[in-house]
C-alpha positions as CSV (number, residue, x, y, z in Angstrom):
1,X,96.5,-3.5,18.0
2,X,96.2,-0.7,15.4
3,X,96.0,3.0,16.0
4,X,94.8,5.0,13.0
5,X,96.1,8.4,12.0
6,X,94.1,11.3,10.8
7,X,94.4,13.5,7.8
8,X,97.4,15.4,9.1
9,X,100.4,15.9,6.8
10,X,100.2,12.7,4.9
11,X,103.0,11.8,2.5
12,X,102.3,11.7,-1.3
13,X,102.5,7.9,-1.1
14,X,100.0,7.7,1.8
15,X,97.6,10.1,-0.1
16,X,97.9,7.9,-3.2
17,X,97.2,4.7,-1.2
18,X,94.2,6.3,0.5
19,X,92.7,7.6,-2.7
20,X,89.1,6.4,-3.2
21,X,89.1,4.6,0.2
22,X,86.9,5.2,3.2
23,X,89.3,5.5,6.1
24,X,88.7,5.5,9.8
25,X,89.4,9.2,10.1
26,X,87.0,10.0,7.3
27,X,84.0,8.0,8.6
28,X,83.4,10.4,11.5
29,X,81.3,12.7,9.4
30,X,78.9,9.9,8.6
31,X,78.3,9.3,12.2
32,X,77.5,12.9,12.9
33,X,75.2,13.2,9.9
34,X,76.9,16.5,8.9
35,X,75.5,16.9,5.4
36,X,78.1,19.4,4.3
37,X,81.0,17.2,5.4
38,X,79.4,14.1,4.0
39,X,79.1,15.9,0.6
40,X,82.8,16.9,0.8
41,X,83.7,13.3,1.5
42,X,81.6,12.2,-1.5
43,X,83.4,14.8,-3.7
44,X,86.8,13.6,-2.4
45,X,86.1,9.9,-2.9
46,X,84.8,10.4,-6.4
47,X,87.7,12.6,-7.4
48,X,85.3,15.4,-8.2
49,X,87.2,18.6,-9.2
50,X,84.9,20.6,-6.9
51,X,86.5,18.9,-3.9
52,X,88.6,21.3,-1.8
53,X,90.7,19.7,0.9
54,X,90.2,21.0,4.4
55,X,92.9,23.3,5.7
56,X,94.0,21.6,9.0
57,X,97.1,23.8,9.5
58,X,95.4,25.8,12.2
59,X,93.7,22.9,14.1
60,X,95.6,22.4,17.4
61,X,95.0,18.6,17.8
62,X,96.2,18.0,14.3
63,X,99.3,20.1,14.7
64,X,100.0,18.5,18.1
65,X,99.7,15.0,16.6
66,X,102.1,16.0,13.8
67,X,104.9,16.8,16.2
68,X,104.2,14.2,18.9
69,X,103.2,11.1,17.0
70,X,106.8,9.7,16.7
71,X,107.4,10.6,20.4
72,X,104.2,8.9,21.5
73,X,105.1,5.7,19.6
74,X,108.7,5.7,21.0
75,X,107.4,6.3,24.5
76,X,104.9,3.5,24.2
77,X,107.7,1.2,23.1
78,X,110.0,2.2,26.0
79,X,107.3,2.0,28.7
80,X,105.8,-1.3,27.5
81,X,108.8,-3.1,26.1
82,X,106.9,-3.7,22.8
83,X,107.9,-2.8,19.3
84,X,105.7,-0.3,17.4
85,X,106.1,-1.2,13.7
86,X,104.2,-0.3,10.5
87,X,104.2,3.4,11.4
88,X,102.3,5.4,8.8
89,X,101.4,2.3,6.7
90,X,98.1,2.4,4.8
91,X,96.3,-0.9,5.3
92,X,93.5,-1.9,3.0
93,X,90.8,-4.3,4.3
94,X,91.6,-7.8,3.0
95,X,88.0,-8.2,1.6
96,X,86.6,-4.7,1.3
97,X,88.8,-2.8,-1.1
98,X,87.3,0.6,-0.4
99,X,88.0,0.4,3.4
100,X,91.4,1.4,4.8
101,X,93.3,2.8,7.7
102,X,96.5,4.7,8.1
103,X,98.3,3.3,11.1
104,X,100.1,5.5,13.6
105,X,101.7,2.2,14.6
106,X,101.2,-1.5,15.0
107,X,102.0,-3.7,18.0
108,X,102.1,-7.5,17.6
109,X,100.3,-9.2,20.5
């Protein structure tokens, strides 16, 4: 089971691993047909200098996730007796090199 993280406070290594990839958190704008957000996604994925990253510092769900993600994974481990590994790992699809996900955690089943 994989749980994917959003754009919140990624490390430089995670940002580098995600560069040019369509990730699960980025695909939402495609589903809503929000033209402005789709254009921003295009600019980001093509490394266009016009791209300006969205400021998520004042978005409550993002900030809450930042401070509780570790706790949530730890709690899940404790309550279910399962190990949550691969926390924060960027996983690229094995056959589709432009598709990726940043895991909050991974549980072997």
